[in-house]
C-alpha positions as CSV (number, residue, x, y, z in Angstrom):
1,X,-14.4,6.0,-54.4
2,X,-11.2,4.5,-54.5
3,X,-7.6,6.3,-55.4
4,X,-5.4,4.1,-56.8
5,X,-2.3,4.2,-59.1
6,X,-2.9,4.2,-62.9
7,X,-2.7,0.7,-64.4
8,X,-2.2,0.3,-68.6
9,X,-6.2,-1.0,-68.7
10,X,-7.3,2.5,-67.6
11,X,-6.0,4.4,-70.8
12,X,-9.4,4.5,-72.5
13,X,-11.0,5.9,-69.4
14,X,-8.3,8.1,-68.4
15,X,-8.4,9.8,-72.1
16,X,-12.1,9.8,-72.1
17,X,-11.9,11.2,-68.6
18,X,-9.3,14.2,-69.6
19,X,-10.8,15.2,-72.8
20,X,-14.4,15.9,-70.9
21,X,-12.9,17.8,-68.1
22,X,-10.9,20.1,-70.1
23,X,-14.0,20.9,-72.4
24,X,-15.2,23.5,-70.5
25,X,-11.9,25.1,-70.1
26,X,-8.8,27.2,-71.9
27,X,-7.4,24.2,-72.5
28,X,-10.4,22.4,-74.8
29,X,-8.3,21.8,-77.7
30,X,-5.4,20.2,-75.9
31,X,-6.7,16.8,-76.7
32,X,-4.7,14.0,-76.1
33,X,-5.8,10.3,-78.1
34,X,-3.5,8.4,-75.7
35,X,-1.8,8.6,-72.6
36,X,1.5,9.9,-72.3
37,X,4.5,8.3,-70.7
38,X,7.4,9.7,-68.9
39,X,11.2,9.4,-69.3
40,X,11.6,10.1,-65.4
41,X,10.0,8.7,-62.4
42,X,6.1,9.6,-62.0
43,X,3.0,9.6,-59.5
44,X,0.2,8.4,-61.8
45,X,-3.3,8.4,-59.8
46,X,-6.8,7.5,-60.7
47,X,-10.1,8.1,-58.9
48,X,-12.5,5.3,-59.6
49,X,-16.3,5.5,-59.0
50,X,-18.4,2.6,-60.0
51,X,-15.9,1.2,-62.2
52,X,-15.1,4.3,-64.0
53,X,-12.1,6.4,-64.0
54,X,-13.6,9.6,-62.6
55,X,-10.4,11.4,-62.1
56,X,-6.6,11.5,-62.9
57,X,-3.5,13.2,-61.6
58,X,0.0,12.6,-63.6
59,X,3.0,13.8,-61.8
60,X,6.6,13.1,-63.3
61,X,9.4,14.1,-61.0
62,X,13.1,14.9,-60.8
63,X,15.9,13.0,-60.0
64,X,18.2,15.7,-60.5
65,X,17.2,19.3,-60.0
66,X,16.3,21.2,-62.7
67,X,15.6,18.5,-65.2
68,X,11.8,19.1,-65.3
69,X,10.9,21.6,-63.3
70,X,11.5,25.5,-63.5
71,X,12.0,26.5,-60.2
72,X,15.0,24.9,-59.2
73,X,14.2,24.9,-55.3
74,X,15.2,21.2,-54.6
75,X,14.0,18.2,-56.1
76,X,10.3,18.7,-58.1
77,X,7.6,17.3,-59.4
78,X,5.4,18.6,-62.2
79,X,1.9,18.1,-62.3
80,X,1.2,17.5,-66.2
81,X,-2.3,16.7,-65.6
82,X,-5.1,16.7,-63.0
83,X,-8.9,16.1,-64.5
84,X,-12.3,15.2,-62.9
85,X,-14.7,14.2,-65.4
86,X,-17.7,16.6,-65.4
87,X,-20.3,13.9,-63.9
88,X,-18.5,13.8,-60.6
89,X,-17.2,17.5,-60.4
90,X,-17.8,19.1,-57.0
91,X,-17.1,16.2,-54.6
92,X,-13.7,16.7,-53.8
93,X,-12.0,13.9,-56.5
94,X,-9.3,16.4,-57.5
95,X,-8.3,17.6,-53.9
96,X,-8.2,13.5,-52.9
97,X,-5.7,13.0,-55.5
98,X,-3.7,15.9,-55.0
99,X,-3.5,14.8,-51.1
100,X,-2.6,11.4,-51.9
101,X,-0.1,12.5,-54.6
102,X,1.5,14.8,-52.1
103,X,1.7,12.2,-49.8
104,X,3.5,9.8,-52.2
105,X,5.8,12.8,-53.5
106,X,7.2,13.4,-49.9
107,X,7.8,9.5,-49.6
108,X,10.2,9.8,-52.7
109,X,12.0,12.6,-51.3
110,X,10.1,15.6,-53.8
111,X,10.6,19.1,-52.1
112,X,7.7,20.8,-54.2
113,X,5.2,20.5,-56.9
114,X,5.1,22.8,-59.5
115,X,2.1,23.3,-62.0
116,X,1.0,25.1,-65.1
117,X,-2.7,26.5,-66.0
118,X,-4.2,28.6,-68.1
119,X,-6.4,31.5,-67.0
120,X,-9.5,29.9,-66.2
121,X,-10.4,31.9,-62.8
122,X,-12.3,28.7,-60.9
123,X,-9.1,26.6,-62.0
124,X,-6.7,29.0,-60.5
125,X,-8.7,29.7,-57.4
126,X,-8.7,25.9,-56.9
127,X,-4.9,26.2,-57.3
128,X,-4.7,28.8,-54.7
129,X,-7.3,27.3,-52.1
130,X,-5.1,23.8,-52.0
131,X,-1.8,26.1,-51.1
132,X,-0.2,26.8,-54.3
133,X,1.2,29.9,-54.8
134,X,1.4,31.8,-58.4
135,X,4.9,32.3,-59.3
136,X,5.0,33.7,-62.7
137,X,3.2,33.8,-66.4
138,X,3.6,34.2,-70.0
139,X,1.1,33.9,-72.8
140,X,0.0,31.2,-75.4
141,X,-1.3,33.1,-78.4
142,X,-3.4,31.2,-81.0
143,X,-2.7,33.3,-84.4
144,X,-5.3,32.3,-86.7
145,X,-6.9,33.6,-89.7
146,X,-5.5,35.7,-92.6
147,X,-4.9,39.0,-91.0
148,X,-3.5,37.6,-87.8
149,X,-1.4,35.2,-89.7
150,X,0.1,37.8,-92.0
151,X,1.1,40.4,-89.5
152,X,3.0,38.2,-87.2
153,X,4.2,35.1,-89.3
154,X,6.6,34.5,-92.4
155,X,8.1,32.1,-94.5
156,X,10.7,31.9,-97.3
157,X,8.9,29.1,-99.1
158,X,6.5,30.0,-101.7
159,X,3.9,27.3,-101.5
160,X,3.3,27.3,-97.9
161,X,0.4,29.3,-96.7
162,X,0.4,29.4,-92.8
163,X,-3.4,29.9,-91.6
164,X,-3.0,28.9,-88.0
165,X,0.1,29.1,-85.3
166,X,0.7,28.7,-81.6
167,X,2.9,30.6,-80.1
168,X,4.9,31.5,-76.8
169,X,4.9,35.8,-75.6
170,X,7.7,35.9,-72.6
171,X,7.9,39.8,-73.3
172,X,6.9,42.8,-71.4
173,X,4.0,43.7,-73.7
174,X,1.5,41.4,-72.6
175,X,-1.7,43.7,-72.9
176,X,-0.3,44.8,-76.3
177,X,-0.7,41.1,-77.1
178,X,-3.5,40.5,-75.6
179,X,-5.2,43.3,-77.9
180,X,-3.9,42.0,-81.1
181,X,-5.0,38.7,-81.3
182,X,-8.4,36.8,-80.8
183,X,-7.3,34.4,-78.7
184,X,-4.6,34.6,-75.9
185,X,-4.3,33.0,-72.4
186,X,-2.4,33.5,-69.5
187,X,0.0,30.5,-68.7
188,X,0.4,30.9,-65.0
189,X,3.1,28.7,-62.9
190,X,2.2,27.4,-59.5
191,X,4.1,25.8,-56.8
192,X,3.8,24.3,-53.7
193,X,6.1,23.4,-51.4
194,X,6.1,20.4,-49.4
195,X,6.8,19.7,-45.6
């Protein structure tokens, strides 16, 4: 296996890896059709096995404190994507990507990493096992179907009929929200201080 910087020729493999890796997670519907580009400097890595993209990690980092990350404790690096293709999981690829990203992050003066994920227990366990701390959370609320929409969303336009919506809930009544909608995910912020 080789861990290296992402190159534009990797895009199709990157997208395929990300889509397949996310299918069995709470982010199953967060599909990207092309790889994102970043306004700020970034560390973009791929793991290559037998010529295939087996894993990826994208981290955009701040030049000025507080412009990307929410914690504000020095210069932060936001991990936007970390994924391992299902055919290559449980081989330590994610950890190797993280270690390489941490090494490169320290070289450019990043003080801490931040990552957000939903409530998949195995994903949260992975972050905690790799030195990340659970800092805060809010809810991702998927509002779907007439009863849920009618009780939550209104429009002043007669000819628009909302059938689905996605919302963030940042209040204190999380259990009430979880009991009011069929699909609700805790969205958790992790951070890891770098030495």
